[in-house]
C-alpha positions, 0 to 999 in steps of 0.5 A: 728193248727199252720201249718193250720194257716200258710196255711190259711194265705198263701191262703189269700195272694195268693188270694190278690196278685196272684189269677190268678195262681189257677186252673193250668192244671194236670201234663203233662205225660212226663218222661223226661231225666236225672234230679234228683228225688227231681227236678222231684218231684218239677216239677210234684207237682207244676203242680198239680191242686190247690186242689191237691197242697193244700192237698199235701203240707198240708200232707207233713207239717203234717206227714213228719217231720224227716227222720223216718217219710218217711214210706211206708204209707207216701211214697204211699200217696204222690206217689198217687199225682204224679203217673208219678214218680216211688215209689223209686224216691218219697221216695228219694225226701221225704228223702231230704225234711224230712232232711231239717230244718223247714224253709227249709220245709216251703220254699219247700212247699211254692213253691209247693203250689204256683204252676207253673205260667201261661205263658203270650204270645208266646215263638215262638220268642226265641226258643233256650232260651225256650228249654234251660231252659226246658231241664235244669230244666224239663229235656226235651227241649219240656216240657214247665214246665222248662220255667214255673218253671223259670218264677215262681222263678223269679216272687218270687224274683220280689214279694219279692224285687219289682225289675225287674230282667232284663234290657238291657245289654252292648250293649243294645241288650244284657240282664243283669239279676241281683238284686242289694241289697236285700241279705236276699230276694235273699237268700229266693228265693235261698233256693227254688231251692237249693235242685234241684241237677241237676239244681244246678250242671248245674249252680255251675260254674257261678258267684253268692253268691247263687243259685239264682244269679248263675241261673241269671248268667247262664241264662244271659250268654246263652241268650247273646249267641243267636241272638239279635232277640231271646234276644229281644223277650225274653225281651218282654216275661219277660215284659209280665210275671210279669214286669220282664224286664224293658227297651226298648227290640228294642234299636236303636244301631249303627252297629259298637262299637267304642273306641278312645283315644285322645293324644296331645304330647303323653299325654291323652287329654280332650281338644285341645292345640294350636300347639300341635300334636294330635294323636288318637288311634281308635278301632272299632268292627262290631256288625251289623251281616254282613260284611260291607264296612266302613271308620274309620275316625279321623277328625279335625273340625274348628269353622265353623264345616268344616272338616279341617284335616282328616285321615281314613282307608277303610276296609271291616270289617267281622261281629264281626271283629275288626279294629284299626288305629292310626292317627295324625296331627299338631293342628293350632295355634288357636284351639278356636271353633275346635273340634276333632272326631272319627267315622265310616261312610258307604262307601269305599272312602271319596269322594264318601261316603254316610256319613251314620253314623255307630257308635257313635261319640267320640270326644274332644268338642269345647272350 
């Protein structure tokens, strides 16, 4: 029988690739908040034991091929696997399943048969992120199956593409969730979650060409609104759960971001010009998490690396505060070996500063 051959091939595939997913726990007896019947059906059926997932998916593929097949007998049989759901909700879920194309049914039963992945490592370091995914997907912030479903979908994408889903964002304390290219593979994963109406409504306004990309955008934006400590813990968790993250979750990042534009005689410059008038537009942002006393400095260094000319402002910059300054001075007749730099130092006065750097240095290099 063709469907049985498909199932046998899938079993062999899992034994080779993901044997550890067998033997998952029975459904958690939680009737959670407002999520649609099909989404609830997916969560409950993916939580079944391996044997029950095997039997359920085979029954669905053998008996429910069209809307006419959603009979009381078939609904009752499927309902026996997920008794925590109402009969009417199971019927509605099967009507949605029956209306799908053959490929659509295959994608749905594949995900059910695969089941929810076991989680590796603690989730205590990122409670806001964990609870958001639990509530969005499982309907209850305390139902860890929401996070398990998310990890399962991300791992499906990794299996198809071989690409890590997550890396460091900008700044590197943030996270970036994306897979570049692999459009067909991303569409396959998208088809697995396209019928989860509650999830789809939640992510619909986020950027992305399909539901998978929208789920990544939704997750990325919400994760990046959390404290950096939670983001780092989430990165570690993704790394422990199928190499979904690649990078350093604890990057050393200066507490101030800095941008600078160097101009000589009014034109943007990439090298110093003798006797020219140098002006520098500097903007700094405090990303440290605390207010800080700082010096925003523009300086000209001579060929012996000594500060020959300097302009600065002293400010107490609040967390996420932005400061801007424009400084300028006349360049000497010979600028050989000279360099112009913009940076942030700790302190309130140039004469007493500890000279602890709080930002990267932006500069025009020596000639």
